[in-house]
N, C-alpha and C positions, 0 to 999 in steps of 0.2 A: 238761618244761616248757611249757605251751601257748605257742601263737604269741604274739610280742612285740606289745604293744597299738604301741609306737612302732617305729620304723626304726632301722637302726645307726646313721645320723647323729645320731640322737635322743641318744644317749648318749654323743657324742663328747667332751663334756666331764669327763664321769665315767671315761670310758677314759684319756684324757690324765693326769688325776689318778691312776689305779692304775699307772702304768706304771714299772717296777722300774728299766728301764736309764737313764732320765734322771733326773736330781735334781728334787725337788720344789720346784718355783718356788713362791715364796708368791702367794698370788692375794689381789687385794683383795675386800674385801667387796662394791664396787659390781658388779664383773664376775661373781662367784658370783651376786649377785642377777639380773644379768642373764641368766644362763644358766638360770637356774630360772624365771624370768620366761617364758623363751621357750617351756620345756616345759609351764608350765601354759596358756599361751596356744595350744601345740599340742593339749593335751588338751581345751582348750574348742573348740576349731574342729572336733576328732573327733568331740565331742558334739553341736555344732551341727549335723553333717553326717548325723546318725544319721536316720532317718525321721521324720518329723512327722506329727501327727494333726492331723484336720481341726479338733479340739475341742481347747481350754485343758486341762493337765494339772491332777490334783485338788491341794488344798493340802498332803495328805500325801505326795504324790510329789516333790512341789517341796520340801519339807522334807526328806525322805530324801536328796535328791541334796545339798542344801545341808550337811548334818551329813558325808556322806562328804567332801565337797569339803575341808571343816575339817579331818577328821581326817588326810586326805593332806597337807595343808599341815602340819601340827603335826608329823607325821613328817619330812617333809621339812626342815623348818626346825631339827629336833632333829639331823638328819644333817649338815645346814649347819654347824652349831656345831660338832659333836665334829670335823669336818676342819678347822674351821679351829682347832680348839684344837690338833689334832696336829700339824697343818703349823707353828702357831707355837710350839711346844715344841721341834721339830726333832729330831725323833724318827724312829728307823728306821722306813719305812712300807710296806716291800715286805710283810710277814704281814699286818701288819695291816688295809692298805690291801684285800689279796687278800680277807681276812677279811671286808671293809666293802662291798668291791666284790658278793663273793658276798649278803652280805646285802641289797645293795642289788638286787642282781638278783633274790633272791627276793621282796623286797618290790615290786618294779615289777611282777613277775609275779603275785604277789598281788592288786595292785591293778589290775592288768590283767584277771585273773578275774572281780573283782568289778566292776569295770566294764561286763564282758560280761554279768553277770545284770544287771547294771541297765538295760542297753540290751536284754536279753531282756526284762526286765519290760516296759518301756517299750512294746517290740513289742506284747507281749502287749496290754496296755491298747490302744494303736493300735489294733488288730484288733478290738477287743471295741467301741469306739467307732463304727466303722465298720459291722459289724454293728447296732448299735443305730441309727444313722441311717438305714440302708436299712430297717429295720424301721418307724423312725417316719414315713420317706415313703411307706410302703406304708398304713400306717393313716391318713395324712392323705389319700390316694386314696381309699381307701373311705369317709372320711367326707364327701369333697367327693361322691363320688358318689351317696353316701346323700341328702343334702342336694338334689342337682341331681334324684336321680329323684323325692324329696319336692315338689319347686316344679312340675315336671312333671305331678305327678300331680296337685298343687292347681290348675296351671292348667288341664289335663284335665276336671277335675270343673267350674270356673267357667264353661269353654265347653260342656261338652256339657249341663250340667243346665240346665234351663229354671225358672228362679226362679216362682213363680205371680204374684206381682205384674206382671210379663212377658207371661205368657199371661193374664192378666185384663186389661191394657191394651190388648193388639192384640185380644180378642175381644168385650170388653164393655166399652169406651170409647166413650161416646155419640156423640162427634164427631172428626171427623179434622182436626188442626191439627199446630202445629209439635211439641208434644209426641209426637203420634203419629207422627209424621217420623221421630223422634230412635229411638221404640222399636222402628220398624221396618229401621232403619240396626244397631240391636243384634242384633236377629233374623236379619238378612243374614248379620252378622259368625259368627252361631253356625252359621247354616246351610253358610258356608264352610268353618267348622272341620270339620265334621260329614262334608265331602264328600272330605276326605281320606284318601287310600288306608289308612294307619296306622290312623286312627281307625276305619273302617269295619270293620276286622279286631277291635276289642275289642268284649267282652260288654257294656260299659255302652251303647255305639252302639247293639248289636242290641234291646237293652231300651228304649233311646227313640225308636228309629226310625220308631215307629208314629205316636207322639205329635207327632214332629216332621213328619210329613208330614200328619196332621191337622192339625194349626196352620197349615201353610204354605199348603194349603187352602183353609182359611175366611181368612187375610190375602190370598191372592190373589181370591177371589171378592169380598172387602169393598173391596180397593182397584180393580179393576176395577168394579164399581158404583158407587164414588164417581167416578173418571175418567170413566165413561158417564154419569152424573148431572149433572157441569158441562159436558159437551161439549152435553147436551140443552137446557142454558141458551143456547145459540148462536142456539137458533131460534125466543127468547122475543121478542115485539115490543120495541121501542126498544132492545135490548142493543148496548152497545159493544162491537163484537167484540175490538178490540186490548186494551182496559182488560181483558177477561175472560180473556183469552189472557194478559196479562202476570201480572195478580193471581191468579189461581187454576189455572191450568193448568199456565204456567214455575214457578210457587212451587213446586208439587209433581213435578218433573220427575223427581223421583229415584225416585218410585213406579214411572214406567217403567223406570228401571234397575234396579230390584230386579224386575221383572216380566220383563225380559229375560233375565234371569239364571235365575230359576225358572219361569218361565211363558211361553215364547215364544209359544204359541198364544193367551194373552191379550193378548198387546201386538198381535199381527195381528189379532185381532178389535176393540181397540181403535182402531186404526189405520183399518181399514176403514169402522168407525163415523164417526171422525173425518171421513172422507174425503167418506163421502156425505151427513152433517150440512152441513158447509162449503160442498159441492157445491149443495144445496137453499138454503143462507144466500144465498150470492153471488148464484147466480141470482134470487134474489127481490129482493136489494139494487138489482142493477141493472137489473130490471125496474122496479121503482117509481123509480129514480132516473131512467132514459130517460123514462118515463111522464112524471114530474114535469116534466122539462125540454121535451119535447115538446108539452106542455100551453102553455107559454109561448113556442113557437116559431110565427112568424106562417106560415099556410098560403101554398104555393107556387100562383103560377097557373098558367094553360093554357099549353101549348107554344105554340100558337097567338097567344096574348096577347104572349107575350115574342117573339115572331118580331121581326124587322126590319121585315118588309112584313106585316102579319098577312093572312090570306084575304080577309078583308073588303076590303082595298085592293087587292086583285089580280086582280078580276073585275068586270064593268060594275055587279053589283048595287050595289057600294057608292054609283056615282056616281049611279043612281036613288034608292037609299034616301034619299042625299041631298038630293035633287030634291024627295022626296016629304015631307020635312022641312026646310020653310023655317026654321022657326023656330030651329034648330039654329045656333048661332053656329060653332060649330067642330066638325071631326071629331075625337074625343076617343080616345086609346089609354092604356090602362092601364100600369102601371109594370112594366117590365121585369124589374128588381132589386128586392129590398127592402133597407133599413138600417133597423130600428128599433131597434137596439142604442143605449143612452143614452137613449133615450124611453120613458116607461110607456107602459101598453096603452091608457089612457084616451086619452091625446093620439095614440096612432096610430090609435086607431079615429076618433076625430074628424077627423083631417088624412087619411084614407083617400083623399077625394075631391081632396085637394090634389095628389095623386102623380098626377096624371092631366095630361098637358101636351096640348093639341092641336095642330092642324095651323098655328093661328093663334098659336102662342108667338113672341112678339116677340124680337130678337135682344138686345134692353135688358134683359130679365128675364130671359133665359138667362145673360147674363155676371154679372148681379147676385149669381149666387150662389144662385138659388132653387133647389129641388128638381125635378130636370127628368125626363124620362119614365123614364130610369133613373137613379132616386135614388141610388142608390149609387155613380154617376160622379162627384158632387158631393165636393169637397174634404172637407165634414163627412161624408159618408155614408161612402166609399169609404174617408178616413182612418180613422174609426172600426173598419170591419169589418178594415182591414189593421193594426190595433194587436195584435190576436189573434197576429201572427207574431212581436211583442216580448213577449209573456208568456206563451211555449211552456214555460216554466220554474216558472211561477207555479204554488201549488195549485190543485185542481180546484174549480169552483164549489161551493157550498153549496147545497142543494137549497131548506132552510128559508128562506134570507137571499133565493135569486133569486125565492122564492115571495110572499116578504115586499114585496120591491122592487115585484115586478110588471111587471118590463121585459121586452119581447120578446126574444128571444136569438136571433140568426140561426145556421144549421145549422152552420156551422164552428166557433162556439164552443161548442155542445153536442158536436160531434164531439171538439174538443180537451179538453174537459173531462172524456168518459167514457174516453179514450184515456189522459190523465192517471189517470183514477182506476184502469184495468187496471194501468198499470205501477204504480202505488204499492201496491196491495193484492195485486199478484202477487210483487213485491218483500218486502214484509210478510209475506205467507204463507212464501215459501220460508225466511227466516229463522227464522220461528216452527218449521215444521217441521223445521228444521236444530236449532234449541235443545230442542224438546221429544221429538224421535223420534230423534236422533241423525242420522247424514249420511241422506239421502235420495235415490232417483233421480228424474230428471226426472218419471216418469209419475206418480209421486206428488202431484206439483206439477199436473201437467198433469190428472189426475183430479178435482182439487179445482177448478178455474176452468174446465174443458171446457163445462159446460154455460153458465156466464155470457159465455165468451169466445164462443160460438157464438151464443148469443142476441143480443150486441150486433153482433157481423158481420153475422147475419141482417138484424135491425132496420135497421142503416146501409145494406145492401146493397139491400133494398127501398126505403129513400128515394133513393138515387143512382139506382135505376133509373128511379124517375118524377119527379125534380125537375125543375124549370126553371131553378135559382140557378147559373147560370154562375160568379159570385163564390163562391158557397160550394162549388162544385165544383172549382175552382182552388186553393181555400185550402184545404179539407179534402187536395189534394193535396200541397201542402208542409208540412200539420202531420201527414201521415200518415207522410212520409218522414223529418222529423224524430223523431217517436216511435220510427218503428221503428229507427233509427240509437240511440236511447238504451236499446232492449230488448235490442238485441245487444250494446253496451256492459256492461251488467248482466247479459249470461246469460238471457235469459229469452226462451230458443229458441220456448216454447209461444206468445208473442205472434206470431211471424211468418206465420203461417196468417192471423192476424186480419188485418195490415196487406195481405196477399196479397189474400185475398178483397175488400177496401175499395179496393185498387186495380183490381181486376178490373171492379170496379160502376163506379167511376168513369171510367175512360178509354172503355168504349165509350159509355156517357151523354154524356160532353164531345163525344166525336166525334158523335152523333148531333146533338147541338144545334147545333154547327158546320156540320154538312152540310145542316139545317134552313135556319139563316139564309142559307147561300149559295143554296140551291135558291130562298128566299123573293125574293132578290136577283134570281138568274137568271129567274124567273118574271115579275118586275113588269114592267108595261108602264108606260112614263113619261107615256104619254096618259093611262092612266086614272087616275093619281095625280095628273095636274095637274087633269083634270076633275072628281076627287074634293073636292081640293082648294078649287078655284075655286067649287065648287058652293054651299060654306057660307057663300058672300058676296053679299049682295044685288047688283042693278045699280047702286044709287046709292052704293054702295060702289067701285066701278070693282075687280072681283075681279083684276084682274093688278097693280094697283099694290099692292095690299094683299096679294096671295101675292109679289110681289116685295121688301117691306118684314119678311117675317116667315122665321122659321125652319121648313122644313117639318117634320112631325111626324117622316117618317121618315130627315132628317138628322140631326134630335136625337137620335133613338132611335143611328143609326150613330155617331154623335158618343161619346157614353156607351158603347157597344158597344166602341168601338176604344179610347176610355181605359182600359175595365176591362181588356181582353184583354193590351192592352200593359203594362200596370203590373202585372199577375200572372204574365204569362209572362216578364218580365224575371226571376222569381224564382223559376220554377218550372221546373228542368231537364228535370224527365223528360217534359214534354209542351209544350214550348216550340215544337218542329218541328212538330207537329200545328196548332197556334194559329196558328202565322206564316206557316205556308201556307195557312189560311183566309182570315187577314187578307189576302195579297195576291190571294186570288180576289175576296173580297169589294170591294176597292178598287176592281178592275177592274170591277164591276157596279156600284159607286156612281157611275163617271165616266160610265158608260153612262146610268144613270139620271139624273145630273142634266144632262146635256147633252140629254136626250130631254127631258126637262119644260122645260129653257129654251128650246128650239126653239118652245116652244107660245107662247112672250109674243110680241106683237104689235112691240113696240117694242124697238129693240135697247137700249136705255137700263133698260128694267125687266127685260130679259134678263140685261144685267150686273149690275145688282143682285141679282137671285137669285142668280146662281151666286156674286157676292163675299158675300152672307149666308152660305149655305150653307158653300163652301170656308172662309170666315173662321171660321166655329165651328168646323170640324172642325180646322183649324191651331191656334185656341185649345186644344183640348182634347190635343193631340200637344206643343204647347209645355210644356203642365203637366206631362205624363209626361215629356219630356225634362229639366224643372228637379226632377221629384222622384228621379231618377235622379243627378242630380250631389248629392243632397244625400243620397242613399241611403249606408248604413255598408256594406252587406252586397253582394258581389260580384254583377254582373248578367252574364246570360250575351250572346256576342259577336253571336250570331244574332238574338236579341231588339233589341241598340242598332241592327244593322246594318238591321234592316227597320224601327225606329222612324225613324231618320235617314232611309231611304229615303222612306219614307210621307210624311214633313214636306217632304223637297225636293220631291216630284212636286205634293203639293197647295200650295205656296208658288209655283211656276212658274206652276201656273194661276190661283190666285189675284191674283198681280201681274199677267199679263197682262188678266184682268179689269178689275182698278182701273185699269191703264194706259188700257185703251179707255172706261171710264167716266167717269175725269179729263177725257179729250180731247173727251167729248160734253158734259160739264156747260159746259166753258169754252166750247164752241162754241157751246153756247145762248145763254151771257150776253154773250160776246166773239168773236162770230163775225167780222164784218169787221175787227176789230182783230188778231185770230189769223191772220186769211187774210194780211192786209197783212204780219204779222211772219213766216208763215213763207215769204214769196216771196224769192226769189234774190237779192242784189246784182246791178246790172246795170252794168258801166264806161259803156257807151253806152245811151240810151234806144230803147227798144222801141215798138212801134206800140200794142199792147195794155198797156204797162207803166202802173200808176199816176200819175196827174198828181201833182205837188205840190200842187192843191189836194183831190184826194182822200186825200192824206196828211196834210193840215192838218183836213179834216174827219172823218178819222177818229181821229185824236189828238186833238182839240179835244172829240169826242164820249167818248173813252176817259177824258181827264182829268176830267171832269165827273161823269162816273157810275160809273167804277171803285169806287168806295168803296161806292153801292148795291147795283151788283152782284157786290161782294165778300159783301156780305149775303145775298143771292139765292141765290147758290150754298152758302153755307154751310147755309140753311134748309132748301135742296133734299136737300143731301146727311143733313141731321141726320134730316129725314123719311125718307130712303131708308135710313136705318141708324140705328136708334135705339140699337145696340151702339155705344157710345162709342169703344170699342177699332177695331171695325170701321170706323167711319165717320172717324176718326180718318187711318186708314191712307189712304183717298180722299180725303179734304180735304188732306192732306198733299200728295198727289202733285197733287192739281190746284193748290195754291199753288205747288209746283216749277216745274210747267209754265208757269203764269203768269209766276212772274218770268224763265223762261227766254225767254220770248218778249218778254218787254218789256226784257231785258238785250240781246237779240240786234235790238231795233229800232236801236241805236244806228250800227251798220253797215251797215244797211239804207237809212238815209235817203238821197234824193237827194242827188247832191255839189253841185248849185247851189244848194239850199235847206237845207241842213244846219244851219246856224245858227239859221234861222227854225224849223223843226222842231223841231230839238232842244229849243227851250226849251219844247215842249208835252209833252215825254216826262217821265213819272211815276217821280220819285227811286224808287230801288230802298230806301234806307232807310225812306222814306215808306210804301211797299208793304207790306214786311215790318212795320213799325210796325203798320200798319191790318191786318193777318193776326195778329198776335198778341192783338189786341182779341176777336177770335173763338175763337181757340185756348183761352183762357181757361175757357172752359165746361167743360174736363175731359180736353183729350185731352190725347196726350203727346208732341205734336210741337213744344214751346215751346223745349225746349233746340237741337232739331232747326234748327230757324227760325233763331235768335241765331247758331248756328254758321254757319251758309249765309250769312246777312247780314254777317259780321265777315269772309269769304271776300272 
């Protein structure tokens, strides 16, 4: 008997039933069912523990197992029934039980063998299914590989094969447009695929290689010709360069990418052609732009004509010439500075004679705001020229618009516009080169802009080397500094050379002009200046009186010159030291000239009137500069501000001294005895030469009766000597203040014994102030001051 399918404990019930030594106890049907059920469950578990196949069993196999199971169950139920009947009949069971047990043992052994056969069949079926599964996977992999290979072959064929339509469009399409661009992209993808090492080893590639190379050569030639043709259009007249770059070149920048991959030498040729073409284009553009703007530029004067003291006034020939021309009413000096911006060319031409101021310019006309010898120094002229500093970020001038307006353009505005144009074009060109050719090196942009940059620098260097316009030089210095900072901020290093050359041209010329003016002042002879100016008047006009009441041409030019230099030096840090040093030297020489000319006057009154007119004009100009500094938003240099304050203080001290002297002279001429009496010291005891009471009575009575008429004469004399109301007002105010002081001082100087009688003859200070106010209404600015003093 083979090995039992069940363990010994599985037959515990059967063995207990078969024991002969023990009486056979009756068993209940439920207990036997439980034992048999446990055996069947054990059999089911062993069947479940048998190796399982990955795939489900067939229907025949399942039906066979089910039939065996039913057969075993029927036989066990029959055995169970017989055992129950034997036990119920209480028959001797020893032999019968042994026989039955033997038969049960045989039955179980037979069942075990049959089950082993079933399990063996199931194991064979499992192995057969596993083999079939492996074979199925292998065939699936072969099918997948075959399909993948077919896909690769199809893709290879699509990438390598050149469709006739593609070849025809690339070679024979009449125009290059967006459709042609898409075809070039397709062709580039085929070339990229053909460049793979695996593809190049195939026989198909070897067959197609000559065709690919020939098609590539023809496409490269066509694209190169197209791009070169578009670049040649840049040189056509009236071509908008930026529009052509954006609409025609950048639109097809993919062609450059294609050529960089397949034909780098073609890209190098195109790049070189573009650089050469644009270099010529920008050179011609800036040549036309500069020529057009310079045509609107007012010509500069000779340096000798712009000096503070021209050579014609520094030699004795000037005086002789004036004597030979008795009909000349004045000695005329041409304008030192021009300011034609904001006026059209016709008006500038018609008023060119008005820009010339003579030695006989009155203080009144100068203060009225007329154009002076240095017309740019007037608020309207200099202010208009300084306005360019607030417009540095504005777009450059449009040549056609400027030509249509016909305005004369000052040099600093031309320099600003050209510099702004250089910055704009360099930035735009750099962006285009980066977008079209890809990242480019700085020499590429420099090659494009080199000729234009050097041409502009050369033109301005030539102009700055010969110009006499100090305003333009100083403004161009400030403009150049600002634009240089903008170029550095934008990374335009190529413009550094341009601004350096401009600065090297401006500074020496500015120094030359400053030195020439210093020399003209140092070499000036006050005697000759006085004689030349006095010779312009006839003997009937009293030359000294006429000269004393007018602003001398040299002083007028100096006042304009100082206002211009200080106004600009405060805003130009790079050149302020040189300019301020020159101003100190010129101030010292101007003091010498003024006092030397004043010594030529025969009367002290004319001498002081002359100095007051000249110094007052200079102080007025310095005051305007100080007022503009207070309103200025931009910071000013400390050195320039100190120079301004120092010069203003020195001239004001001299002006005050001359004003005091002239006021005393005017009062002494009209109120001589009254002032002498009022200036005497009070005495407690009478002296031998002390004024008598009668003398006091006569002087006070005369002053009381004539003081109003004398005030009118004083006012007329001052007005006649100082047509400039602002300057004359200061002298008139000082004269009135002195007269009031003397009148107030009389009260304590009256003799003690007749103080009551003489006090009745004194003029009340309120009446004196009231009468003075009648004259100050003419237009002076001392009204408030007199009222305030009267209230005190």
